[in-house]
N, C-alpha and C positions, 0 to 999 in steps of 0.2 A: 218509428216502426208501427205498423198497423196493430191496434189493440187485440184483434182476434188472433193474429199470428203470434203475438207475445204471449197470449193466454195459452195457446197450444204448446208453445216451446216450454213454458213452465211445467205443463203436464208431462211433456216428454222427459224433462229432467227428473221429475218425480218417478216416472216409470223406470228410467235407467237406474236410479238410486235403489229402487225396490229390487230390481234384478241383481244388482251387485250385492245387496244385503242377503237375499235368498241364496245366492251362490256361496257367500261366505259362511252362512248358516249350514249349508250342505257340506262344505269342505270340513269345517270344524266338527260337525256332527259325526261324520264318518271316521274322522281321526279319533275322536273321544269315545264314541260308542263301539265302533267296529275294529278299532286299532289299525286302520289303514295308514299307509304312508301318505305324505302330502300329495304326491303325484296320483296315486290310486284314488285318493279321496276326491281330488279335482275331476278325475276321469269319471268316477261314479256319479258325481254331482251333475256333470254336464250331460251324460247320457240319460240320467233320470229326468232332468229338467226338459230336455228336448224329446223325451219319450221315443228314442230311436230303436229300442228293443234289443240292444246288445246284452250279453250275459254279465253277471256279477264278476268282479275280480276274484273274490272268494265267496263261498256260500255264506249267506246272511243268517244270523241268529234272530230270535224273535224280536229283541229290542231294535235291531237294525232294520228288520222288515217294517215295524211300526213307524220308525223314523223315515223310511223310504216312502211309505204311504203318505205321510204328512208332507214330505218334500214334493211328491208328485202332484198332490192336490194343490199345494201352495203355488207350485210352478205353473200349473195349468192356468190358474187365476191371474197370476202376475204377468206371465208371458202373453196370455190372451189380451190382458189390459194394455200392455205395451204395444202389441201389434195393432190393436184397434186405434190407439192414440196416434201412432205413426201414420196409419192409413188415413185417419181423419185429418191429420195435419197436412198431408200431401194434397188431399182433395180440397181442403179449405184454402190452401195456398194458391192452387189453380183458380179457385173461385174468386179470390181476392185480386189476382192478376187480371182476370177477365173483367171484374168490376172496375178496376183501374183503367183498363183500355176503353171500356164503355163510357166511363166518366170523361176521359180525355177526348174521345170521339164526339161526345155531346158538346164539349167546349169548342172543338174545331168546327163543328157544324154551326155554331153560333157566330163564327167569324164572318165578316164581310169587308171587302176592300182591304184585305190583309196581304201579307207577303208570304210566298212559299219559297223555301230554300231547299234546293235539291242537292243533297250531299253534305255530310257533317265532317268533312276533312278540315285541313287547315284554313282554307278560304271560307268554307261554309260556317265553321265555328266562329271565325272572326266576324263574319257578317251578322251572325246571330247575336253575338255580344254587343255589337254596335246598335242593332235594332232594339235589343233589350234596354240598353242605356237610354234610348230615345223613347222608350215605352211604346213601341210599335207592336201590333199583333202580327205574329208570324207562326208558320208551321214548317217543321223540317221533315223532309222525306229522306230516309236512310235505308239502304239495301242491306247493310251488314247487321245481322241480328245481335252480334256481340257489342255493338255500339249502343244498344238499348239502355244498359246500365248507366253509361256515361250521360246519355240524354236525360235520364231520370234524375241523376245527381245535379245536372245543370238546370233542372226544372224547365225543360224546353218541351213545348207541345210537338209531338212527332207522329209520323206514320212509318211503320216498318214495311218495306216492300220495294219492288223494282219500279222505278219511275218510268220505264219504257212501257209499262202497262197503263192504259187509260184509266182503269178502275182505281189504281193507286193515286193517280193525279186527281181524280174526282173526289176520292176520300179526303185528300188534303184541301179540297175546296178551290182548285184551280179555276173552275168555271165562274167563280164569284170573287176571285182575288184581284187585287189592283196591280201586283207586281210579282214576277217570278225570277228567282236567281238560280241559275244552273251552275253549280260549282263542282261538277264531277271532274275527276282527274283525266278522263279520256275524252278527246275531242269528238270522236264518233258517237259516244254516248250523249254528250251535250247536244250534238246536232240532232239526234233522234228525239231527245226530250224536248228541244225547242220546237221542232216540227209538231209534235203531239200537243204541246201546250198551246201553240198558235191555233191549231184546229179546234181545240176545246174552248178557247176564249180569244176572239179576234181583237178585243180591246185592251188586253192585258199588256203591261210593259215588261219586256223580257230582257234580262241582263245575263249574259253567258260568259263563262270563263273559257279561255282557249290557251293551249300550250304552244301551238305552232302558228306562226303568222299566216301560213297558207290556209288555215281554217277560218280566218277572219271573214273573208268574203262569203264563204259557204254558210257560216252561221248567220250573217246578215241576210243572205238570200232566204234562209230557212225561216226567218221571222224575228231574229233577235234585234232589239232596238239598240242595244249597246253590247259590244264585245270587249272584254278586258283581257289583256295579255299580262299576267302578273310578272313574268320574267322581264318583259320589256319595260314595264313601269318601274320595277326594281332597279334595273340598269340605268334608266333615265334619272331616277331619283338620286342614285349614288353619284352619277356624273354631275348632277346639279349641285350636290353638296360640295363638290370641288370647285365649280365655277362660281356659284353664288351661295355660299354656305349660310350666311346670315339670313337671306331671304327664305331659304328652304326651312331653316329652323323656325322662322316666324310662321310660315304656312303650316308646318307640322303641329304647331301649338294652337292652331285655330280649330275649335270645335272637335276636340279629340276624346272627351270623356263622356259627357251625357247631357241631358236637357238642362240641368242646373248650371253647367259650365260652358254653355254654348257661346261662341263668339260671332257666329255668322248665321244668317237665316234667309231663306227664300220664301217670299210671301206673295200670294196672289193679290192682284190689284183690287179685286172685289172686296177684300178685307178693309180697305181704306176709305172707300166711298161707294154709295149705291146710286148716285145720279147717272143719267145717261150721257151727260156732257163730260168728256175726258178732262182729267186734271193733269197738271204737270208735277214734276218732282218738287218744284218750288212751292206749289200750292199745299203739298202735304206737310212741308216744314218739319220733317221728322227729326232733324238735328236739334231744333229748339224744343220739341215736345218730349223726345225720348233720349237724345244724345247720340242716336245711331246715325251712321253715314251710308248713303246709297252708293254702292260700288259697282253695281251691274244691273242690267235690264234685259229681260228676255221677252221678246214680243210674241204675239199670238201664233207666229209661224215657227217659233223655236229658235230664232236668230238672237244672238247675244250682242249686247253693246257694253263694253267695259268703260267704267267711269262716265256715265251719261251726264249730259248737261242739265242744268236746273230747269230749262225751258222744255225739256222733252215731255211730250204728251204720253200719258199712260193709257194704252188702249185696253179694251176689254179682253179677258182671257190671257192677259200678259202677267208677268211676274217681275218683282224687283228683288235684288240681293242686297242685304244690308249688313254692315259690319259694326260691332260695338263690344264693349265690355259685357260680361255676363249680366250685371245689374241693369245695363242699358237695354239689352235684348229682353230681359224680363219685363222692363217697363214698357217696351214695345208690345210684347205679347199681352200684357195687362191692359194697355191703352186701347188696343184694337181687338181684344178677345180672340187672340190667336192661340190655338191649342197645339 
C-alpha cells in the first residue's frame, strides 16, 4: 500500500475513535447529569454534536447546560477534524491514482519494439502470462474499467480505453510497437482494430483472434498477418490427442513455462556469423558446440523447411529452429549472445 494512503487511513481511524469517544461521553453525561434515559441521552448527544437545532427532550438545568456547551465545542472540533481528514484522504487518493497512471504512461512511453495486447479476457490474459514468462515488454489495452484492479494485481502495464479510437492505440505505443495481438471476443471489433492498427503502423506484425471461420479472410484482408481460431485449434488438438497422443503430449511439453525452461528456439542466422559468404548447417556444428539440434529452417521469404539437411546454405535474413534441453538452449544463448 502507498505510504501516503496508509498515513491518511491511520488518521481516519483516529478521527473515528474520537467521534465514538465523544458520543459515549455525551450519552453517559446526559444520563448521569440530567437523568435522561439511554435513548433520550443518545438523541440529545446526536442533535448536539450535529448542531441541527432541535429542542431539548426536557428543559436543562445549569449543570446540563454547562455540559452541553462543552459537548458542542468538543464536537465542533472533532467533527471538523474528521471531515477534513476524510476530505483530504479522498483528494490524496485521487492524486495518488493520477501519479500511478502518469508513472505507468511514462514507462509505456519508454517502450520500443514491444507487444500490444488488445483485450484482457481469457486469450489476452494467457498471451500476457506467456510474454511475461519470456520477459517481453508488452502493454494491454482494456476497455472495461472494472478490469483495472485485476491488471494492477497482475502488475501488467495497461491503458484503459476503447481500442477503436486511434488516440488509445497511440497511447499504448502502437506506432512504435513490433507486434499487435487483438484478442477481443467480437470479430467485428477485431476487424476494426486491425484496420486502425495497420494504418498507424504499416510494419507491425498483427495477430488477431477470430470466433468464426468466415472472419478469417476478412481479417487477413484488413491487415492481419496471422488469424487464430481458438475453437478450431482446440478441436484439432483434442482430435490429435486421440490419434497421436504421445506426440501431442511431447509437443505440449516443449517450451511451455518460461525462458529458463525453454526447449525450442528460433534464431536469426546473423547471430551465428557475420561474413557475407553463406554458411551451411554443417559449418555451424551446433550439435557439437551446444548439444542443440536444428529441426527447421525459415528462409528470407518466410518459407519453412522441416528437418533441413546438413548442406543447406543459410541465407541472410533467414532463421533456424533448434531443439534441445533447457541447459543446451542456455548454452546456445550464451555461446552466441542471444537474448
